[in-house]
Kinemage of the C-alpha trace (Angstrom):
@kinemage 1
@onewidth
@group {chain A} dominant
@subgroup {mainchain}
@vectorlist {calphas} color= white
{ca met a 1} P -23.975 19.773 -12.674
{ca asn a 2} L -23.742 18.519 -16.279
{ca arg a 3} L -20.020 17.913 -15.742
{ca arg a 4} L -20.782 15.707 -12.722
{ca val a 5} L -23.391 13.734 -14.690
{ca glu a 6} L -20.826 13.149 -17.439
{ca gln a 7} L -18.278 11.972 -14.859
{ca leu a 8} L -20.720 9.601 -13.189
{ca ser a 9} L -21.740 8.286 -16.590
{ca ala a 10} L -18.090 7.639 -17.469
{ca leu a 11} L -17.606 5.722 -14.210
{ca gly a 12} L -20.859 3.820 -14.714
{ca gln a 13} L -19.231 1.236 -16.972
{ca glu a 14} L -17.478 -1.732 -15.361
{ca asp a 15} L -14.186 -1.556 -17.294
{ca arg a 16} L -13.931 2.217 -16.876
{ca leu a 17} L -14.494 1.942 -13.160
{ca ala a 18} L -11.772 -0.736 -12.985
{ca ile a 19} L -9.398 1.559 -14.916
{ca phe a 20} L -10.165 4.485 -12.619
{ca arg a 21} L -9.657 2.379 -9.480
{ca leu a 22} L -6.367 0.992 -10.825
{ca leu a 23} L -5.147 4.530 -11.473
{ca val a 24} L -6.281 5.695 -8.029
{ca arg a 25} L -4.071 2.974 -6.521
{ca ala a 26} L -1.193 4.008 -8.809
{ca gly a 27} L -1.115 7.499 -7.310
{ca pro a 28} L -0.060 10.705 -9.071
{ca gln a 29} L 2.495 9.046 -11.369
{ca gly a 30} L -0.236 6.926 -12.980
{ca arg a 31} L 0.367 3.955 -15.276
{ca cys a 32} L 1.338 3.556 -18.914
{ca val a 33} L -1.257 2.260 -21.358
{ca asp a 34} L 0.552 -1.066 -21.827
{ca glu a 35} L 0.549 -1.731 -18.089
{ca ile a 36} L -3.157 -0.852 -17.770
{ca lys a 37} L -3.912 -3.199 -20.660
{ca arg a 38} L -1.829 -6.003 -19.125
{ca arg a 39} L -3.229 -5.650 -15.618
{ca leu a 40} L -6.892 -5.415 -16.630
{ca arg a 41} L -6.714 -7.686 -19.702
{ca val a 42} L -8.634 -5.206 -21.830
{ca pro a 43} L -8.082 -5.201 -25.632
{ca gly a 44} L -6.148 -2.164 -26.891
{ca ser a 45} L -8.946 -0.630 -28.963
{ca thr a 46} L -11.436 -1.044 -26.123
{ca leu a 47} L -8.981 0.402 -23.614
{ca ser a 48} L -8.367 3.386 -25.864
{ca his a 49} L -12.113 4.053 -26.020
{ca his a 50} L -12.454 3.864 -22.219
{ca leu a 51} L -9.435 6.079 -21.553
{ca glu a 52} L -10.843 8.634 -23.990
{ca ala a 53} L -14.214 8.677 -22.186
{ca leu a 54} L -12.601 9.100 -18.752
{ca thr a 55} L -10.276 11.824 -20.056
{ca arg a 56} L -13.138 13.663 -21.808
{ca ala a 57} L -15.055 13.577 -18.496
{ca gly a 58} L -12.044 15.221 -16.836
{ca leu a 59} L -11.309 12.323 -14.476
{ca leu a 60} L -7.973 11.370 -16.078
{ca gly a 61} L -5.038 13.231 -17.523
{ca ala a 62} L -2.438 11.910 -19.971
{ca arg a 63} L 1.254 12.674 -20.395
{ca arg a 64} L 3.752 11.376 -22.901
{ca ser a 65} L 7.155 10.124 -21.833
{ca gly a 66} L 9.185 8.999 -24.820
{ca arg a 67} L 7.066 6.555 -26.749
{ca phe a 68} L 4.814 5.779 -23.753
{ca ile a 69} L 1.599 7.498 -22.707
{ca phe a 70} L 0.858 7.566 -19.005
{ca tyr a 71} L -2.614 8.136 -17.568
{ca ala a 72} L -3.251 9.360 -14.049
{ca val a 73} L -6.248 10.475 -12.037
{ca asn a 74} L -7.098 14.170 -12.211
{ca trp a 75} L -7.308 14.509 -8.434
{ca arg a 76} L -8.887 17.959 -8.493
{ca glu a 77} L -11.840 16.712 -10.562
{ca ala a 78} L -12.125 13.397 -8.676
{ca thr a 79} L -12.210 15.235 -5.341
{ca ala a 80} L -14.772 17.707 -6.664
{ca leu a 81} L -16.979 14.786 -7.764
{ca ile a 82} L -16.768 13.163 -4.336
{ca arg a 83} L -17.575 16.479 -2.655
{ca phe a 84} L -20.527 16.951 -5.006
{ca leu a 85} L -21.871 13.510 -4.079
{ca ala a 86} L -21.463 14.101 -0.350
{ca glu a 87} L -22.234 17.808 -0.018
{ca asp a 88} L -25.575 17.181 1.649
{ca cys a 89} L -24.419 14.199 3.690
{ca cys a 90} L -26.479 13.918 6.862
{ca ala a 91} L -27.968 17.396 6.342
{ca glu a 92} L -31.313 16.120 7.591
{ca met a 93} L -29.930 13.876 10.308
{ca gln a 94} L -31.267 14.710 13.744
{ca ile a 95} L -28.579 15.259 16.346
{ca gly a 96} L -30.254 13.368 19.164
{ca pro a 97} L -33.111 10.897 19.474
{ca gly a 98} L -36.382 12.742 18.996
{ca ala a 99} L -34.616 16.069 18.446
{ca pro a 100} L -36.887 18.799 17.130
{ca glu a 101} L -36.293 20.444 13.757
{ca ser a 102} L -33.918 22.909 15.423
{ca gly a 103} L -31.848 19.932 16.607
{ca arg a 104} L -30.698 19.101 13.086
{ca arg a 105} L -27.072 19.327 12.085
{ca ala a 106} L -26.109 22.657 10.529
{ca ala a 107} L -24.960 22.363 6.903
{ca ser a 108} L -21.580 23.834 7.830
{ca glu a 109} L -20.900 21.191 10.532
{ca pro a 110} L -18.942 18.091 9.518
{ca cys a 111} L -20.941 14.899 9.693
{ca asp a 112} L -19.848 11.726 11.444
{ca val a 113} L -20.643 9.427 8.523
{ca leu a 114} L -18.148 10.750 5.956
{ca cys a 115} L -15.898 13.038 7.940
{ca val a 116} L -14.869 10.743 10.787
{ca pro a 117} L -13.800 7.134 10.228
{ca ala a 118} L -16.185 4.678 11.837
{ca arg a 119} L -13.538 3.079 14.065
{ca ala a 120} L -12.500 6.421 15.532
{ca arg a 121} L -16.135 7.271 16.183
{ca ile a 122} L -16.751 3.945 17.922
{ca lys a 123} L -13.512 4.205 19.967
{ca ala a 124} L -14.551 7.663 21.109
{ca gly a 125} L -17.891 6.239 22.247
{ca gly a 126} L -19.811 8.494 19.878
{ca glu a 127} L -23.290 7.648 18.693
{ca lys a 128} L -23.667 5.899 15.371
{ca pro a 129} L -25.876 7.836 12.945
{ca trp a 130} L -27.191 4.669 11.324
{ca thr a 131} L -29.751 2.129 12.394
{ca asn a 132} L -29.234 -1.635 12.473
{ca lys a 133} L -31.385 -1.848 9.367
{ca asn a 134} L -28.897 0.036 7.128
{ca arg a 135} L -25.727 -0.523 9.149
{ca ser a 136} L -23.876 -2.667 6.606
{ca arg a 137} L -24.434 -0.070 3.890
{ca asn a 138} L -22.519 2.610 5.811
{ca lys a 139} L -19.476 0.635 6.962
């Protein structure tokens, strides 16, 4: 769990989150430091500090190609973090309106909130597991 706290802490800074999101969009090949700096307009020394924090947290990996250093998302760690955050998703959600305790979703069953895109669920005519009150939060 300490590893996950370190990863969340690394992502909890605005510039680091922007770097991570840029590298997610870049895919497995990543981006070179100069391109990251140019795209995000972050000073070199500050960028270096942020890349170090994200790498130390295990969310990024670096590779050298000639005189350039490329950073890319460590997909195994990023996926593990997302799974950690969602592992109990909807574990206490009742299956039907007024369902008794035994009507709760089993932990091994996939949930509709994270495992099925909302549009597919709506097209299929499935019930929405959210209320109008928190609807916009789960879209």
